C-alpha positions as CSV (number, residue, x, y, z in Angstrom):
1,M,4.9,4.9,-40.7
2,D,4.1,1.2,-41.1
3,Q,7.0,-1.1,-40.2
4,K,7.0,-4.4,-42.0
5,V,8.1,-7.3,-39.8
6,D,9.7,-10.3,-41.5
7,F,8.3,-13.3,-39.6
8,S,10.3,-15.6,-41.8
9,A,13.6,-14.2,-40.6
10,P,15.9,-16.7,-38.7
11,H,15.3,-17.0,-35.0
12,S,18.2,-15.3,-33.2
13,M,18.9,-15.4,-29.5
14,G,20.0,-11.7,-29.5
15,T,21.1,-12.5,-26.0
16,T,23.2,-12.1,-22.9
17,I,25.0,-15.1,-21.5
18,I,27.4,-15.3,-18.6
19,G,29.6,-17.8,-16.9
20,V,31.4,-17.1,-13.6
21,T,33.7,-19.2,-11.5
22,Y,33.6,-19.0,-7.7
23,K,35.5,-20.8,-5.0
24,D,33.4,-24.0,-5.0
25,G,32.0,-24.1,-8.6
26,V,30.5,-22.1,-11.4
27,V,27.3,-20.0,-11.9
28,L,25.8,-19.7,-15.4
29,G,23.2,-17.1,-16.3
30,A,21.2,-15.9,-19.3
31,D,18.2,-13.7,-20.2
32,S,15.2,-15.3,-22.0
33,R,14.4,-13.2,-25.1
34,T,14.5,-15.0,-28.6
35,S,13.8,-12.7,-31.6
36,T,12.9,-13.0,-35.2
37,G,14.2,-9.8,-36.7
38,V,12.5,-7.1,-34.5
39,Y,9.7,-9.4,-33.4
40,V,10.1,-11.2,-30.1
41,A,9.4,-14.8,-30.9
42,N,9.8,-16.2,-27.4
43,R,10.1,-14.0,-24.3
44,A,10.7,-16.9,-21.8
45,S,13.2,-19.2,-23.7
46,D,15.8,-21.3,-21.8
47,K,19.2,-20.6,-23.1
48,I,21.1,-22.7,-20.6
49,T,21.2,-26.3,-21.9
50,Q,22.3,-29.4,-20.1
51,L,25.1,-31.5,-21.7
52,T,25.8,-33.9,-18.8
53,D,24.9,-34.1,-15.2
54,N,27.8,-31.8,-14.3
55,V,28.2,-29.7,-17.5
56,Y,25.9,-27.1,-19.0
57,V,26.2,-24.7,-22.0
58,C,24.9,-21.2,-22.5
59,R,23.8,-20.5,-26.1
60,S,23.8,-17.3,-28.1
61,G,23.5,-16.4,-31.8
62,S,21.3,-18.4,-34.1
63,A,18.9,-20.5,-32.0
64,A,18.9,-23.4,-34.5
65,D,22.7,-23.5,-34.8
66,S,23.3,-23.4,-31.0
67,Q,20.6,-26.1,-30.5
68,I,22.1,-28.5,-33.1
69,V,25.6,-28.1,-31.6
70,S,24.3,-28.8,-28.1
71,D,22.4,-31.9,-29.3
72,Y,25.4,-33.4,-31.1
73,V,27.7,-32.7,-28.1
74,R,25.2,-34.2,-25.7
75,Y,25.0,-37.4,-27.9
76,F,28.8,-37.7,-28.1
77,L,29.3,-37.1,-24.3
78,H,26.7,-39.8,-23.6
79,Q,28.7,-42.3,-25.7
80,H,31.9,-41.1,-24.0
81,T,30.5,-41.7,-20.6
82,I,29.3,-45.2,-21.5
83,Q,32.7,-46.2,-23.0
84,L,34.8,-44.8,-20.0
85,G,32.3,-45.7,-17.3
86,Q,32.6,-42.3,-15.6
87,P,31.3,-38.8,-16.2
88,A,33.0,-36.6,-18.9
89,T,35.1,-33.8,-17.6
90,V,34.3,-30.1,-18.3
91,K,37.4,-29.9,-20.5
92,V,36.3,-32.8,-22.7
93,A,32.8,-31.3,-23.1
94,A,34.2,-27.9,-24.0
95,N,36.6,-29.3,-26.6
96,L,33.8,-31.2,-28.3
97,V,31.9,-27.9,-28.6
98,R,35.0,-26.3,-29.9
99,L,35.6,-29.2,-32.4
100,L,32.1,-28.9,-33.9
101,S,32.1,-25.1,-34.0
102,Y,35.6,-24.9,-35.6
103,N,34.9,-27.7,-38.2
104,N,31.7,-26.0,-39.2
105,K,32.7,-22.4,-38.8
106,N,31.6,-21.4,-42.3
107,F,28.1,-22.5,-41.6
108,L,27.4,-21.8,-37.9
109,E,26.5,-18.5,-36.3
110,T,26.7,-19.2,-32.6
111,G,28.8,-18.4,-29.6
112,L,28.7,-20.7,-26.6
113,I,29.9,-20.7,-23.0
114,V,30.6,-24.1,-21.4
115,G,30.6,-24.4,-17.6
116,G,30.6,-27.2,-15.1
117,W,32.4,-28.9,-12.3
118,D,34.4,-32.1,-12.1
119,K,36.4,-33.9,-9.4
120,Y,39.7,-33.2,-11.2
121,E,39.8,-29.4,-11.7
122,G,36.7,-28.2,-9.9
123,G,34.6,-25.4,-11.4
124,Q,35.6,-24.3,-14.9
125,I,34.4,-21.9,-17.6
126,F,35.3,-22.1,-21.3
127,G,34.3,-19.6,-23.9
128,V,33.8,-20.8,-27.5
129,P,33.0,-17.7,-29.6
130,L,32.0,-17.5,-33.2
131,G,34.7,-19.4,-35.3
132,G,35.5,-22.1,-32.8
133,T,38.3,-20.7,-30.6
134,I,38.3,-22.1,-27.1
135,V,39.5,-20.0,-24.1
136,Q,39.4,-21.0,-20.4
137,Q,38.6,-18.0,-18.3
138,P,37.5,-17.1,-14.7
139,F,34.4,-15.5,-16.3
140,A,33.0,-15.3,-19.8
141,I,30.3,-13.2,-21.3
142,G,28.7,-13.4,-24.7
143,G,25.8,-12.3,-26.9
144,S,24.6,-8.9,-27.9
145,G,24.3,-7.7,-24.3
146,S,28.0,-8.5,-23.5
147,S,29.1,-5.1,-25.0
148,Y,27.7,-3.4,-22.0
149,L,29.3,-5.7,-19.4
150,Y,33.1,-5.7,-20.0
151,G,33.8,-2.7,-17.8
152,F,31.3,-3.8,-15.2
153,F,32.9,-7.3,-14.9
154,D,36.5,-5.8,-14.7
155,Q,35.3,-3.8,-11.7
156,A,32.9,-6.3,-10.0
157,W,34.4,-9.7,-10.5
158,K,36.8,-10.9,-7.8
159,E,38.5,-14.2,-7.1
160,G,37.3,-16.5,-4.3
161,M,33.6,-15.3,-4.3
162,S,31.0,-17.2,-2.4
163,K,28.1,-18.9,-4.2
164,E,25.7,-16.1,-3.2
165,E,28.1,-13.4,-4.4
166,A,28.7,-15.1,-7.7
167,E,25.0,-15.6,-8.4
168,D,24.2,-12.0,-7.3
169,L,26.9,-10.8,-9.7
170,V,25.4,-12.8,-12.6
171,K,21.8,-11.7,-11.9
172,K,22.9,-8.1,-11.6
173,A,25.0,-8.2,-14.9
174,V,22.1,-9.8,-16.9
175,S,19.7,-7.3,-15.6
176,L,22.1,-4.5,-16.6
177,A,22.3,-5.9,-20.1
178,I,18.5,-6.2,-20.3
179,A,18.3,-2.5,-19.4
180,R,20.8,-1.4,-22.1
181,D,20.4,-4.0,-24.9
182,G,17.1,-4.1,-26.9
183,A,17.8,-7.7,-28.0
184,S,18.0,-9.0,-24.4
185,G,15.0,-9.2,-22.2
186,G,12.5,-11.3,-20.3
187,V,13.6,-13.1,-17.2
188,V,16.9,-14.2,-15.7
189,R,17.8,-17.9,-15.3
190,T,20.8,-19.1,-13.4
191,V,22.4,-22.5,-13.0
192,I,24.8,-23.2,-10.1
193,I,27.1,-26.2,-10.5
194,N,29.3,-27.5,-7.7
195,S,30.3,-30.7,-5.9
196,E,26.8,-31.0,-4.4
197,G,25.1,-31.0,-7.8
198,V,23.1,-28.5,-9.8
199,T,20.7,-25.8,-8.7
200,R,18.5,-23.9,-11.2
201,N,17.0,-20.6,-10.2
202,F,14.5,-18.3,-12.0
203,Y,14.1,-14.5,-11.4
204,P,11.1,-12.8,-13.1
205,G,11.5,-9.3,-14.4
206,D,9.8,-7.6,-11.5
207,Q,12.4,-9.0,-9.1
208,L,15.4,-7.6,-11.0
209,P,17.1,-4.4,-10.0
210,L,16.2,-1.2,-11.9
211,W,18.9,0.8,-13.6
212,H,19.2,4.4,-14.5
213,E,16.0,5.8,-16.1
214,E,14.3,2.4,-16.3
215,L,10.6,2.3,-15.6
216,E,9.2,0.1,-12.9
217,P,7.2,-2.8,-14.2
218,H,3.4,-2.1,-14.6
219,N,0.4,-4.3,-15.2
220,S,-1.1,-1.8,-17.7
221,L,-0.2,1.1,-19.9
222,L,-2.7,3.1,-18.0
223,D,-0.6,2.7,-14.8
224,I,2.2,4.5,-16.7
225,L,0.1,7.2,-18.1
226,G,-1.5,7.9,-14.8
227,A,1.7,7.9,-12.8
228,P,3.2,11.2,-11.6
229,E,6.2,12.6,-13.4
230,P,9.6,11.3,-12.2
231,M,11.1,13.3,-9.3
232,S,13.6,15.9,-10.4
233,I,16.3,16.1,-7.7
234,G,17.0,19.7,-6.8
235,R,20.3,21.2,-5.7
236,R,21.9,20.5,-9.1
237,E,25.3,21.5,-7.8
238,R,25.4,18.5,-5.5
239,M,24.5,16.0,-8.3
240,S,28.1,15.6,-9.3
241,V,28.5,12.9,-6.7
242,N,30.8,9.9,-6.8
243,V,30.3,7.7,-9.9
244,N,29.7,4.7,-7.5
245,C,26.5,6.4,-6.2
246,V,24.6,6.9,-9.5
247,G,25.3,3.8,-11.5
248,G,23.3,0.5,-11.6
249,E,25.2,-0.9,-8.6
250,T,23.2,-1.5,-5.5
251,H,24.3,-0.4,-2.0
252,N,23.9,-1.5,1.6
253,V,23.6,1.2,4.4
254,F,23.8,0.7,8.1
255,V,21.3,2.9,9.9
256,Y,21.0,3.5,13.7
257,G,18.8,6.6,14.3
258,S,15.6,8.0,12.7
259,L,16.0,5.6,9.8
260,L,15.2,2.7,12.1
261,A,11.6,3.9,11.7
262,D,9.9,2.5,8.6
263,E,7.8,5.7,8.4
264,V,10.9,7.8,7.8
265,V,12.5,5.4,5.3
266,H,9.2,5.2,3.3
267,T,8.9,9.0,3.3
268,L,12.4,9.3,1.8
269,L,12.6,6.4,-0.6
270,K,8.9,5.8,-1.4
271,R,9.3,2.1,-0.6
272,L,10.6,-0.1,2.2
273,P,13.8,-1.9,1.1
274,P,14.7,-5.3,2.6
275,T,16.6,-5.0,5.9
276,T,18.6,-7.1,8.3
277,P,19.5,-6.4,11.9
278,A,23.2,-5.6,12.5
279,I,25.7,-4.4,15.1
280,L,28.5,-1.9,14.5
281,H,31.3,-2.5,17.0
282,D,33.7,0.0,18.4
283,H,31.3,2.9,17.9
284,H,28.9,4.9,20.3
285,R,25.6,6.5,19.5
286,F,25.4,9.9,21.1
287,K,22.6,12.4,21.7
288,I,23.2,15.8,20.1
289,K,22.4,19.0,22.0
290,G,19.7,20.9,20.0
291,R,18.9,17.9,17.8
292,V,16.4,15.0,18.1
293,Y,18.5,12.6,16.0
294,P,21.7,10.9,17.0
295,A,25.4,10.8,15.9
296,I,27.9,7.9,16.0
297,L,31.6,8.2,16.4
298,P,34.3,5.5,17.0
299,V,34.6,4.5,20.6
300,H,36.7,1.5,21.6
301,N,34.8,-1.5,23.2
302,D,31.4,0.0,22.5
303,K,28.7,-1.0,20.0
304,V,25.7,0.4,18.2
305,N,22.6,-1.7,17.4
306,G,20.9,-0.9,14.1
307,R,19.9,-2.4,10.8
308,V,21.2,-2.6,7.2
309,L,19.0,-1.2,4.4
310,L,19.8,-3.6,1.5
311,D,19.9,-3.2,-2.2
312,L,19.5,0.6,-2.4
313,S,19.8,2.2,-5.9
314,G,22.3,4.9,-6.7
315,V,19.4,7.5,-6.6
316,E,18.3,6.3,-3.2
317,L,21.8,6.5,-1.9
318,H,22.0,10.1,-3.1
319,I,18.7,10.9,-1.3
320,L,20.2,9.6,1.9
321,D,23.4,11.6,1.3
322,E,21.2,14.7,0.9
323,F,19.2,13.8,4.0
324,E,22.3,13.3,6.2
325,D,23.7,16.5,4.8
326,D,27.2,17.9,5.6
327,E,26.9,17.0,9.3
328,Y,27.7,13.4,8.5
329,T,30.3,11.6,6.4
330,R,29.4,8.5,4.5
331,T,32.0,5.9,5.6
332,D,32.8,2.3,4.7
333,V,32.4,0.2,7.9
334,E,32.1,-3.5,8.7
335,V,29.0,-4.7,10.6
336,F,28.0,-8.0,12.2
337,L,24.7,-9.4,10.9
338,A,22.8,-10.4,14.0
339,D,20.6,-13.0,12.3
340,K,23.3,-14.6,10.1
341,S,26.4,-14.5,12.3
342,E,28.5,-13.1,9.5
343,K,30.2,-9.8,8.6
344,M,29.3,-7.4,5.8
345,Q,30.9,-4.3,4.4
346,V,28.4,-1.4,4.3
347,Y,28.1,2.3,4.3
348,A,27.3,4.2,7.5
349,Y,26.9,7.9,8.2
350,V,29.4,9.0,10.9
351,W,29.3,12.4,12.6
352,G,31.7,14.7,10.9
353,N,33.0,16.6,13.9
354,R,34.9,14.2,16.1
355,N,35.5,16.8,18.8
356,D,31.9,18.2,18.9
357,P,31.2,19.4,22.5
358,N,27.4,19.1,21.8
359,L,27.6,15.3,21.9
360,Y,26.6,13.6,25.2
361,S,25.1,10.5,26.8
362,E,23.4,7.8,24.7
363,W,20.5,8.2,22.2
364,D,17.5,6.0,22.7
365,F,15.3,5.0,19.8
366,E,12.2,4.0,21.8
367,E,12.2,7.3,23.6
368,W,12.6,9.1,20.2
369,K,9.8,7.1,18.7
370,Q,7.3,8.0,21.4
371,I,8.3,11.7,21.7
372,H,9.6,12.9,18.4
373,M,8.8,10.6,15.5
374,N,5.5,12.1,14.3
375,D,7.1,15.6,14.0
376,F,10.2,14.2,12.5
377,V,8.2,12.4,9.7
378,K,6.5,15.8,9.0
379,M,9.9,17.4,8.8
380,T,11.1,14.7,6.4
381,N,8.1,15.3,4.2
382,S,9.1,19.0,4.1
383,F,12.7,18.0,3.2
384,M,11.4,15.8,0.3
385,E,9.3,18.7,-1.0
386,E,12.3,20.9,-0.8
387,L,14.6,18.3,-2.5
388,E,12.3,18.2,-5.6
389,S,12.4,22.0,-6.1
390,P,15.2,23.6,-8.2
391,E,16.2,25.9,-5.3
392,S,16.1,23.4,-2.5
393,K,17.6,24.1,0.9
394,P,20.0,21.8,2.8
395,R,18.4,19.3,5.2
396,V,19.8,21.1,8.2
397,Q,18.1,24.4,7.2
398,T,14.8,22.5,6.6
399,Y,15.1,20.9,10.0
400,E,15.9,24.1,11.9
401,A,13.1,26.0,10.1
402,F,10.6,23.3,10.8
403,Y,11.3,23.0,14.5
404,K,11.5,26.7,14.9
405,E,8.0,27.0,13.4
406,E,6.7,24.2,15.6
407,K,8.2,25.9,18.7
408,D,6.6,29.3,17.8
409,K,3.1,27.9,17.2
410,P,0.7,29.2,19.8
411,L,-0.7,26.7,22.3
412,Q,-4.2,25.4,21.4
413,P,-6.9,26.3,23.9
């Protein structure tokens, strides 16, 4: 069926815009897709517009309407600054936007978010939706993609965030809206405003987190057609995992045993996620009788050196859950980042049986790497093959069957 595209339709932002306050200022964010009906007119537009040195506005709705409002407000603020001899406050800028939007509400189709920093009240966010209402909020979201974000922000936003946490939240939220909203897309732009000035950042699509059922970016359609079918996780009865594991949220996991080896991580996740060295205090890493991998348990005044796997998806976290099996319990712990001298809340897999008599001594990674790693990678490959089958076995059974087979092999002459 031929679909007629009306190229004369008004340009619409069809967008996702976000403003978030944090302890020292504000972070604004937006996608970059501008559409004309169903046609993408501009895939890299900039929807965050400067009003003054310290105030910016995020634009949604009709591109022409939002641009003319921004132009008028910028002109009036310039006059205001000259007359007073000092920069306009965020509240003054937001009220000018509100005044123009309200007085022309019968003609304008635009929703705006004004954000900035001034020396009187610090970082502030004002939402000016269609019709010209003005509301000061700790965070504001707008555009067609905002429908998918209200519940996410109720859960994810928190007071007193750091600059990095706030920008990460904005980037994550815009990428979620891009995944769900057909009118949002392209890249993510952010603007950070605080007492030190303004910082603009740009995140291309291939650097954004992937969400449920999203395809990875490809250079060609042939890459997609030639790709293997998506992995179907076996053991369906265990797929009813915690909601926090399967959504678009990313996760950080402290690892201390076989997952210190890149070869094992790549076998499980089909990629090498970013990592950072870390220390888990008040725990000890034990050897396990009859096993080549270690266990950790709380032990006062001891510590475990390891690393944190960063930004794991919900599916990747589920694969690690299956890999650690019922022997371990995924637990929230606080680790010390060795290269940043700061703390981080992460997951760690702690041995389930605190009174296990098979735990002894201290496990050594370098010894394991020399003696056991090659066989362990083979076992991990077997586990992944099992995991993809409808009737997969638990990892412990795969491990025991693999090492029994290796033990029973006849010696080569």
